[in-house]
C-alpha positions as CSV (number, residue, x, y, z in Angstrom):
1,M,0.0,0.0,0.0
2,S,1.4,3.4,-1.0
3,W,1.8,6.3,1.5
4,L,-1.0,8.2,-0.2
5,N,-3.4,5.4,0.2
6,S,-2.5,5.0,3.8
7,V,-3.2,8.6,4.4
8,R,-6.6,8.3,2.6
9,N,-7.6,5.4,4.8
10,V,-7.0,7.2,8.1
11,I,-8.6,10.5,7.1
12,P,-12.3,9.9,6.8
13,F,-13.3,13.1,5.0
14,V,-11.0,12.5,2.0
15,V,-13.3,11.5,-0.9
16,K,-12.1,8.3,-2.5
17,K,-12.6,8.4,-6.3
18,E,-12.5,5.1,-8.1
19,T,-12.1,4.9,-11.9
20,P,-14.3,2.3,-13.5
21,D,-12.3,-0.6,-15.0
22,H,-14.0,-0.3,-18.4
23,L,-12.6,3.2,-19.1
24,W,-9.1,1.9,-19.9
25,H,-7.9,-1.1,-21.9
26,K,-4.4,-2.6,-21.6
27,C,-3.1,-3.3,-25.1
28,K,-1.9,-6.9,-25.6
29,G,0.6,-5.7,-28.2
30,C,2.5,-3.0,-26.4
31,G,1.2,-3.3,-22.9
32,Q,0.2,0.4,-22.8
33,M,-3.1,1.6,-21.3
34,V,-5.4,3.0,-23.9
35,F,-8.6,4.9,-23.3
36,T,-11.4,2.5,-24.3
37,K,-13.3,5.2,-26.2
38,E,-10.2,6.0,-28.2
39,L,-9.7,2.3,-29.0
40,E,-13.3,1.8,-30.1
41,D,-13.2,4.9,-32.3
42,N,-10.0,3.4,-33.9
43,L,-11.9,0.2,-34.9
44,N,-10.4,-1.6,-31.8
45,V,-6.8,-1.1,-33.2
46,C,-4.3,0.2,-30.7
47,P,-3.4,3.8,-31.7
48,K,0.1,3.3,-30.1
49,C,1.3,0.1,-31.7
50,D,-1.3,-0.9,-34.3
51,H,-2.2,-4.1,-32.5
52,H,-5.5,-5.5,-33.9
53,D,-7.6,-6.4,-30.9
54,R,-10.1,-9.3,-31.1
55,I,-13.7,-8.2,-31.8
56,G,-17.0,-10.1,-31.9
57,P,-19.7,-10.3,-34.6
58,K,-21.7,-7.2,-33.7
59,A,-18.6,-4.9,-33.8
60,R,-17.4,-6.6,-37.0
61,F,-20.8,-6.1,-38.7
62,R,-20.9,-2.5,-37.5
63,H,-17.4,-1.8,-39.0
64,L,-17.9,-3.6,-42.2
65,L,-21.5,-3.4,-43.5
66,D,-23.2,-0.4,-44.9
67,E,-25.3,1.5,-42.3
68,G,-28.9,0.1,-42.1
69,S,-28.1,-3.0,-44.3
70,C,-27.2,-5.5,-41.6
71,N,-29.7,-8.3,-41.0
72,E,-28.5,-11.1,-38.8
73,L,-29.5,-14.6,-39.7
74,P,-31.2,-16.7,-37.0
75,A,-29.0,-19.1,-35.2
76,P,-29.6,-22.7,-36.3
77,K,-31.1,-25.3,-33.9
78,V,-28.8,-28.2,-33.3
79,P,-28.6,-31.0,-30.7
80,E,-26.9,-29.6,-27.6
81,D,-24.5,-31.7,-25.6
82,P,-25.0,-34.7,-27.9
83,L,-22.3,-36.8,-26.0
84,K,-23.4,-35.8,-22.5
85,F,-19.8,-34.7,-22.1
86,R,-18.3,-33.8,-18.7
87,D,-14.7,-32.8,-17.7
88,S,-14.3,-30.6,-14.7
89,K,-17.7,-29.1,-15.6
90,R,-20.6,-30.3,-17.6
91,Y,-20.6,-29.2,-21.2
92,A,-24.1,-27.9,-20.8
93,D,-22.9,-25.6,-18.1
94,R,-20.0,-24.4,-20.2
95,L,-22.4,-23.6,-23.0
96,K,-24.6,-21.6,-20.7
97,A,-21.7,-19.6,-19.3
98,A,-20.4,-18.9,-22.8
99,R,-23.8,-17.6,-23.9
100,T,-24.1,-15.4,-21.0
101,S,-20.6,-14.0,-21.4
102,A,-20.5,-13.5,-25.1
103,A,-24.2,-12.7,-25.6
104,E,-24.3,-15.0,-28.6
105,T,-26.0,-18.4,-29.1
106,D,-22.7,-20.0,-30.4
107,A,-19.4,-19.1,-32.0
108,L,-20.4,-18.3,-35.6
109,V,-22.9,-15.6,-36.5
110,N,-24.1,-14.7,-40.0
111,A,-25.6,-11.6,-41.4
112,R,-26.9,-10.3,-44.8
113,G,-25.9,-6.9,-45.8
114,T,-24.0,-4.7,-48.3
115,I,-20.4,-3.5,-48.4
116,L,-20.3,-0.2,-50.3
117,G,-23.3,-1.4,-52.2
118,H,-22.2,-4.9,-52.9
119,K,-24.6,-7.5,-51.7
120,V,-22.9,-10.1,-49.4
121,V,-23.5,-12.7,-46.6
122,V,-20.9,-12.4,-43.9
123,G,-20.0,-15.0,-41.2
124,V,-18.0,-14.0,-38.1
125,Q,-16.5,-16.4,-35.6
126,D,-16.4,-15.1,-32.0
127,F,-13.2,-16.2,-30.2
128,A,-14.9,-15.0,-26.9
129,F,-17.3,-17.9,-27.3
130,M,-15.4,-21.0,-26.1
131,G,-12.4,-20.0,-28.2
132,G,-14.4,-19.8,-31.4
133,S,-14.4,-23.6,-31.3
134,M,-16.1,-25.5,-34.1
135,G,-18.9,-27.8,-33.1
136,L,-22.3,-28.8,-34.6
137,A,-23.7,-25.2,-34.3
138,V,-20.7,-23.7,-36.1
139,G,-20.8,-26.2,-38.9
140,E,-24.6,-25.7,-39.3
141,A,-24.2,-22.0,-39.2
142,F,-21.5,-22.1,-41.9
143,V,-23.8,-24.2,-44.1
144,R,-26.7,-21.9,-43.5
145,G,-24.5,-18.9,-44.4
146,V,-23.5,-20.5,-47.7
147,E,-27.1,-21.4,-48.5
148,A,-28.2,-17.8,-47.8
149,A,-25.4,-16.5,-50.1
150,I,-26.6,-18.9,-52.9
151,A,-30.2,-17.8,-52.4
152,D,-29.1,-14.1,-52.6
153,N,-26.8,-14.8,-55.5
154,C,-23.9,-13.1,-53.7
155,P,-20.4,-14.0,-52.2
156,Y,-20.0,-15.6,-48.8
157,V,-17.3,-13.9,-46.6
158,I,-16.1,-15.7,-43.5
159,F,-14.0,-14.1,-40.7
160,T,-12.3,-16.9,-38.9
161,A,-11.1,-16.8,-35.3
162,S,-10.9,-20.2,-33.6
163,G,-8.8,-22.5,-31.5
164,G,-10.0,-25.4,-33.6
165,A,-12.5,-28.2,-33.1
166,R,-14.7,-28.3,-30.0
167,M,-13.4,-31.3,-28.0
168,Q,-16.7,-31.7,-26.0
169,E,-18.4,-32.8,-29.2
170,G,-15.7,-35.3,-30.2
171,I,-16.1,-36.9,-33.7
172,L,-19.2,-34.8,-34.3
173,S,-17.0,-31.7,-34.3
174,L,-14.5,-33.2,-36.7
175,M,-17.4,-34.1,-39.1
176,Q,-17.9,-30.4,-39.6
177,M,-14.7,-30.2,-41.6
178,P,-16.0,-32.2,-44.6
179,R,-19.5,-30.6,-44.2
180,T,-18.1,-27.1,-44.6
181,T,-15.9,-28.3,-47.5
182,V,-19.0,-29.6,-49.3
183,A,-20.8,-26.3,-48.6
184,I,-18.0,-24.4,-50.3
185,Q,-18.2,-26.6,-53.3
186,M,-22.0,-25.8,-53.5
187,L,-21.0,-22.1,-53.5
188,H,-18.6,-22.7,-56.4
189,D,-21.1,-24.8,-58.3
190,A,-23.4,-21.7,-58.1
191,G,-20.6,-19.6,-59.6
192,L,-20.2,-17.5,-56.4
193,P,-17.0,-16.4,-54.6
194,Y,-15.9,-17.6,-51.2
195,I,-13.7,-15.1,-49.4
196,V,-11.8,-15.8,-46.2
197,V,-10.5,-13.2,-43.8
198,L,-8.3,-14.8,-41.2
199,T,-8.1,-13.0,-37.8
200,D,-6.2,-13.6,-34.6
201,P,-6.0,-16.4,-33.8
202,T,-7.1,-19.1,-36.4
203,S,-5.8,-22.6,-35.7
204,G,-6.6,-26.3,-35.5
205,G,-9.4,-28.0,-37.4
206,V,-10.7,-24.6,-38.6
207,M,-7.4,-23.8,-40.1
208,A,-7.3,-27.3,-41.7
209,A,-10.7,-26.8,-43.2
210,Y,-12.7,-23.8,-44.4
211,A,-10.2,-21.2,-43.3
212,M,-7.7,-22.1,-46.0
213,L,-10.1,-22.8,-48.9
214,G,-11.0,-19.3,-50.0
215,D,-10.9,-18.1,-53.6
216,V,-9.2,-15.1,-52.0
217,Q,-7.3,-15.4,-48.7
218,I,-7.0,-12.2,-46.7
219,A,-5.6,-11.7,-43.1
220,E,-5.4,-8.9,-40.6
221,P,-1.9,-7.9,-39.6
222,K,0.2,-10.0,-37.2
223,A,-2.6,-12.5,-36.7
224,T,-1.5,-15.9,-35.3
225,L,-2.4,-18.6,-37.9
226,A,-1.5,-22.2,-37.3
227,F,-2.7,-25.7,-37.5
228,T,-0.8,-26.8,-34.4
229,G,1.4,-25.2,-31.8
230,R,4.9,-23.8,-32.4
231,R,6.4,-25.9,-29.6
232,V,4.9,-29.1,-31.0
233,I,6.4,-28.4,-34.5
234,E,9.8,-27.5,-33.0
235,N,9.9,-30.7,-31.0
236,T,8.9,-32.8,-34.0
237,I,11.4,-31.4,-36.5
238,R,14.0,-30.6,-33.9
239,E,14.7,-27.1,-35.3
240,K,14.2,-23.6,-34.1
241,L,11.5,-21.8,-36.1
242,P,11.7,-18.1,-37.2
243,D,10.3,-15.5,-34.8
244,D,7.6,-14.5,-37.3
245,F,6.5,-18.1,-38.0
246,Q,2.7,-18.6,-38.0
247,T,2.0,-14.9,-38.5
248,S,0.0,-13.3,-41.3
249,E,3.1,-11.7,-42.7
250,Y,5.0,-15.1,-42.8
251,Y,2.1,-16.7,-44.6
252,L,2.0,-13.9,-47.1
253,D,5.7,-14.1,-47.8
254,H,5.4,-17.9,-48.4
255,G,2.4,-17.7,-50.8
256,M,-0.4,-18.9,-48.5
257,L,-2.2,-15.6,-48.4
258,D,-3.2,-13.1,-51.1
259,M,-3.0,-10.0,-49.0
260,V,-2.6,-8.7,-45.4
261,V,-5.0,-5.8,-44.9
262,H,-5.3,-3.3,-42.0
263,R,-8.7,-3.2,-40.4
264,R,-9.3,0.4,-41.4
265,D,-8.8,-0.6,-45.1
266,L,-10.7,-3.9,-45.0
267,R,-14.1,-2.6,-46.0
268,E,-12.8,-0.8,-49.1
269,R,-10.6,-3.8,-50.0
270,L,-13.4,-6.3,-49.7
271,A,-15.6,-4.1,-51.8
272,T,-12.9,-4.0,-54.5
273,V,-12.4,-7.8,-54.5
274,I,-16.1,-8.5,-54.6
275,G,-16.5,-6.0,-57.5
276,Y,-13.8,-7.8,-59.4
277,L,-15.2,-11.2,-58.8
278,T,-18.9,-10.4,-59.3
279,G,-18.7,-7.4,-61.7
280,S,-21.2,-8.6,-64.3
281,R,-23.6,-10.0,-61.6
282,Q,-23.6,-6.8,-59.6
283,A,-24.1,-4.7,-62.7
284,A,-27.1,-6.9,-63.6
């Protein structure tokens, strides 16, 4: 306890002013304290070091879609806790806690809207919901998003953020990998683009499935992108990996991404890409 606080405690008439915790945000990139309002006005990008903070579906839709055009798709109904899984807690309890914390039904939310006038269906994974993990609900939401894009004759854009498959759903979670791959093929059969925007972090089964199957692959700066952990790879190949390994910039340099785009430029860049890929259709 500091000397000043000691004095405050023994002098009853000194007014104690407490600052609400939500007024300030500690940047995970540079460790500096940033005024929350300033961070939000800057699209949740640190004004000091340019670190792109993780954001959820509602913030993403607000940044990306034209004002007044956003229409969220209803969350699909799927069997909950199909394996009656329990570790230190029941899976049903974990789901309930995640829904309360993230204010979403599950980890993938879709919305119809327009980006600078271009019609689009956008899916956003929420890492705050059980690490954005892929289970039955995520797989079904992905398929529904693709079906909505086909019905609207427009591209499907997915923003990935996930730790991988949801272990509490076992093989049913892994089955979402081929399901989403088939859905992407449905989109291609309809002659519609599938665009992926990888955000921090994207890994595991999601990285091995729909996150790397885009017609155009975009990522936000310095996002961690990986199938498995760095330490696992180093122990397997018995070599030290580069410091920037498993980052957006490394993937771009090695031909696995088409572009790395700052969040402030993402809306315009997506509109340009969609215009190139659907020019005749949009004009019609």
